[in-house]
C-alpha positions, 0 to 999 in steps of 0.5 A: 499500499502507497498513500492510505488515502490512494488505497482500497478498502481491501487494502485498507482492511488488511493494513488495518488487521495488521495494525499499520494504519489506525482507523483514527489516523485513517480518518483524520487523512480522510478528513483533512483531504475532504478539507483540502479539496472544498472546492470540489462541493462533494459534500455537503455535511461533514461529520468530523467529531461523529467520525473520529467518536466511531473510528476511536470505537472501531479501533478498540473493537480490534483491540478486543480482537474483532475482526471485519473487512469494513471495521474502521474504514471511511465511507460517506453515504449520499444525501438521499439517505437518511440519518439520524446523526446527520441532517438529510436534505437531498440536495433539496432547500425543502429539507434543508433542516430536515434531520432523519429521527431512522436512519436508512437499512443501509446508513445501519447495515453498513454502521453495523459492520463498522464502516466509520461515516464522514459524512453526505456528499452532494447530489442532485435536487432529490436525484433528479438530474445527471449532472449533479449541477441542480443542487441547492447546494451548488454543482459538483465539480469533477477532480478530474477537470474542475470546469466539469461536472462529475456526473449524477445525481450520486457525483458529490459520492462519485467525486470524493471517491474519485478525490481520494477523499474516501475510499467508498461511497454510496449512492442509488441509482433510478437511470444511470445514477450510480454509473454514468457519475461511475463512468464521468469520475473514473472510478467503479460504481455498481448497481443492483438488481431491483429488490437486493438492497433495501429502499428504507429510509431512501427519500423516493423518487419514483419507488418502481426504479430506485436502488441504492448501491456501492461505488469504490475504486475496484470491483473486489471493493464493490463486493465486499460493500455489497455482502453488508448492503444487501438482503431482505427487509421487512420494512420495504414492501419491495425487498426481496427475500434471499439467502444472503449471498458473498458476492464476492465469491466468484472473483478468483474463480471467474474464467475468462475463455466460454464467457459469452460478451453480448455487444448490442448494436444499439449502443454504438450507434450515432451521438457517441464520442469517438473517445469513448467508442474507442476505449469500449472496443478497446475493452471489448477486444481485450475479453475476445482476445483473453478467450471471451465469445463476441455475441452480437445482439439485438436490443430493438426496444431500447431505444424508446428507453429515454421517453418510456423513462421520462413518462414513468418515473416522472409520473412516480415522482409527482406521487412521492413529492406530493408529501413535501408541502411544509406541514409535517417536516421541511420547509416553509413558505414564512407568508400566505394567505390559506392553506392553498396558498401556504401549499403554491408558495412553499414549493415554488419556494423548497423546490428547484426548476428540474423537480418542478419539471418534473413534477408537472410532467409527471402530474400531467401525464398521470391526469385524466385522457392522458394516463391511457395514452402516456402512462399506460402505455410507456408500461408496455413499451416496458414490457418489451423492453424486459423482453428484450434483454430477456432474449439477449440473455438466451444468446449471452452470459453479460452484457458490454456497451459505454455508461453514456456517449460523452466523457464529462461535458462542462458546467452549464453546458447542457443544463438548460437543455432538457432533453440534450441531458435526458438523452446522456441516459439513453444506455442506462435507464434501459437496464434500469427500467428492467430491474436488471443489474449493471456496473460500471468501470472504467476502461479509458481516456479519451484525447481530453484526459477525460475517463471512460466507463466501460457498462456490464449488464447482467441477468437478475441477481447476477452481480458476482458474475459482473464483478467477477469478470470487470476484476479479472479486467482490472488484474489486467489494467490500471484505468482503476487506479488511476489518480486525477490530475487536478486532484493530486495525492 
């Protein structure tokens, strides 16, 4: 291990076990790094005293002989996961001062595993965005190029890991919000199969799509985090009752020879930047050079993924966000004439432009006379997208392609053009609509030195297989170990 800040979770776990570093020392290093790079705006809230106290407890447990792969390892949470100890803002003025009375399931499970929470990461407001520019607390900057976005909506989490502020963080993925920022920030991110990780305590955006997952430097680290995060939770009606599994069980057993790699022609059409295409094609060639079989496949309905997603997700958002009315918690307008006026003024003041846009779209498609024409049709096409993937997985084991059609774009370049911004999700929303697991790993850089992400998509509950294939690729490459040029160690 060189600098502890550049170490993976696996390396830090070994160093802590060998007493080469203490959890308190590690937490202090991370906190210093966070202070040194405040300009990235990756964090909304940092808990210095609480994290150092948790680190001391972790060191005491190790001294008593207790162990665990995450014991004493610093992490950060996306500020959409409820925490009792820290406010939960969702990047919105509406919840700027809100502190939850309970922890999200993901938060409590990682705490139980011994992870040390340093703070809460910045995000697009209510997870609505692909650039982390819609946050009430200002945009997050990409550690590779501070004039550019880190991706979104989990951009703060991705930037924090990429800039070596924390070795790992949590995010949430509704239409690509873990995979896309991981790709644009040069780290690894996993969206699990829908229902694998409990949504209890995750502030809802689109309930049939939202899924929490980990961001870290390597596929092996993602497996360690998933082992703690995943599992049945009776408090979440969409949580799947399945036996616990070891997501790292195939890391050293997966054989590339014989692996069938599906390459959809729809993922390599027009609109992909040359640097992205080149890096992804090089990664596909690596898999085939190692003995994998390339299978050219078709996903004819994925081109409809973006319009389907931007009917279904806003419809669910309009329903979920109706609870933010100024009555029970969150922001309330200071001046109003009656109850209806209080609702209107509170929501006008509390929500940003992108959230309002999606609420209006969602309300429209659910309204009388339009439900059948828009929402019902979108659900039917969603089913067709699911069938496309099911047919594809009869011919291949994994599907490879780009995460996003471009690398990180300039802050402000797309914020005034919602359609252009939405089209950046074209390769991630189909898997989300189908509830499939998806993994983003670094696979190279474009001509400007910006990272490119490779997306691996698998059948339901194939996370271990995805992580193993990615691990083998990372054993042969070092893209995931590169340190951002604008935040050197």
